[in-house]
N, C-alpha and C positions, 0 to 999 in steps of 0.2 A: 112205545119208543123202541127203535132198533138202530143198529149200526148202519150208517149210510155213507160215511166218508172216512178215509184214512189220510192223514196229513203228515208228511215226512219232513223232518229236518234234513239238511243237506250235508254240511261238513260234519264228519263223525258218524253219520248214519248211512248216507249213500256212498260217499267216497272217503277213504282214509287219507285225507290231505292236510290235516291240521298241523303236522310237522312242517309241511311246506309253508303254510301261512306264518308259522312262528319264525321260520328263517327269513321270510320276506319282510316281516315287521322289524326284525332285528337289523336287517340291512338298511331299512329306512332310518332307524334311529342312529345307526353308525354314520350314515351319509349326512345326517343333521348334527354330527358331533355330539351325540347323546349316547350314553352307555346303557346297553341292555342289562337287565337285572334277572338273575336266575329265578324262575318260577313266576315271574310277573305276567307273562303271556297267559299262562294257565289261570291265574287269578283274575285277570282283567278282561281278557279277550275271548276265551272259550264261550261259545254260544251267543256272542254279541257281534254286531256289525263292525266293519273296518272303521266307519265314521266314529262310533262310540269308543272303540278301542284306541284309536290314534289320539283322539281328543283327550282321553284320560291319561294315556302314557305321557303325552307332551305336558299336560297340566301338572302332573306329578313332578316334572322337571322344571317347572316355572315358565313354561312356554305356552303362550296363548296363540292358537292358530286361527287365522281368518278363514272364512268359508272358502274363499278362492284358493288359498294355499292348501287347505285340507283337501279340497277336490283334486288338486294337482297330485298330492301324495297318494290319494286313493287310486287315481288313474295310473300313476307310476307302478303301484303295487299290482293292479289288475293286469297291466301289460306284462309284468314279470311273471305273474301267475300263469297267464296264457302261454308264455314261452316255455315255462317249466313243464306244463302239461303236454305241450307239443313234443317235447324231448323224450317223454316217457314211452317206451315201447308198449307198455300195457298199463292201463289205469288201475289204481288200487281200489276198485269197487269191492264193497264188502261181500264175502261169500254168502250165498243163500238169498241175496236181495231180490234178484230177478225171479226166482222160484216163488218167493213170498208175494211179489207183485202179481204174478200170474194167478195165484190163489185169490187175491183180492179181485182181480178182473173176473175170474170165474164166478165169484160171489156177487158180481154186479155192483161193486162198491166204487164210489168216486175216489180218485186219487189226486193228491196235490202235494206241492212242496211249499214249505213256509220256512224261510231262512233270512239271515242277515247278509248273506253273500250277495254279490252283484249278479244281476240277471245274466250278463254276458258269461260269467264263470259257470253258472248253473247250466245254461244252454250248451256251452262248449262241452262240458262233461257228459250231459245227458245225450247229446247228439252223437258224440264219439262212442259212448257205451251202448248206443241203440236203445235207449230207455225213454227218450223224450215222448214217444208215442203213447206211453202209458199215463202221462200226467195231464189232467184237464186244466189245472191252473198252477202257476208259479208265482208266489208272493215273495218278493226279494227285497234286498236292502235298498234298491232304487225306488221302491214304492213308499217308503216311510222315512221319517226323520228320527223316530225312536227305534229302539232295539229291544230284543228280549233282555230282561224278563218282563218287559211290558207286553200286554196281550194283543196289541194292535195288529200284528201280522196275522195271527190266527183269526181274529175277527174279520179282517179284510178278506181272507181266503174264503170264509163262509159267504160273504157278499158276492165274491167273484163266482163261486160255484152256483149260487142261486141265480145269478145273471146268465150263466152259461146254460143252466138246466132249469127252465122256467117253472116246471112243476115239482121241483125237488123239495122246496120249502125246508131247507136244511137248518137245523138248530145246533148250537154248540154241544148239547148233550148227546147228539147223534154222531159225533166225531171222535175218532181216536187219533191222538197225536203220538208220534214216535220220535223220541228225543234221546240224547246222550249226555246232556249237561244239566246241572241244577238251574241255570238261567232259562234254558228252554223248557224244562218241566214246569217251572214257575209260570212262565208266559202262558203255556197251554192251560194250566189250571186256573189262572186268572181269567182266561177266556171262557171257562166253564166246561172244559173238556177233560176226559179221562186220558191218562198217559201211559204208554208203554215205554219203559226205559230199557235201552240196550247198553250193556256194559262194555262199549267199545273204547271209551275215553276215560271214564272214572271206574273205580272198583265197584263190583256188584253191590256190596253192602251200602255204599254211599247212594247209589241210584235207587236202591230198594227202599230207602227211608222216605223217598219223595214220590216215586212213581206208583201208579196203581198196580202195575205188573212190571216185572223185571226179568229179562232173559240175557244170557251171555251171547247168543247168536240168533239170527233170524230163524234158523231151522228148529229152534227150541219152542217157537211160538205155536200154540194151538188156536188157529183162527176160529174153529167151531166153538171152542169154549168162550172166546171173546164175544162172539155173536150171541151166545146164550145169555151172557151177562148183560149185554145191551138190551136184550129182549126182556130183561127183568127176572130171569129165572134164579139168578144168584149173583151176588157181588160181594167181594171182600177186599177192601182196600189195604194196601201194605203201608200206607202213610201212618207215621207215628206222631 
């Protein structure tokens, strides 16, 4: 067994846009005559899709959304997100990300995105940041009706990579997931993957309790050490 693929979360790992999403969710609630609550976005929405986030937020306020109206809200938020990104002179891509991706490419590892974000949002950011060329697959919120912490997105990414590369024969144990939230870490582990946690969104000590490895920044990661672990030379989980 060895490391064959690295699967990135999107929001909070590739781009620091979670404050934008929180603002847009609050705008939707206010437009619907509902009051945002402090800390609720972090508790309910981080690491999860807009569909799951909005359904839960409205449900807590006694509102049941039809699928049609939920889709309208998601589309409204997606349009606002694209407008906000277009206004930014420079995208808040995390430092060290591209250098880390280039290391993965040099090591001939397959690279993908697994996220609850909409495909249009992911492609918009990756194209503008000139990163889309590095990713073989994008598994997005458009592909699934469930969200992290369910493992479905990661399992689908394995299927997509095996379809793209016929001789890859990729297994979950040969994948490294990179996540910033407890929901994302749980999803990857339920899929049978080891997880690198990056302390972009939650404090280091919280991520460290759940991830197999934890770093503050991409530059802190030693890819060679990870490859040795996946080759069976040594492994020590930080999970308690």
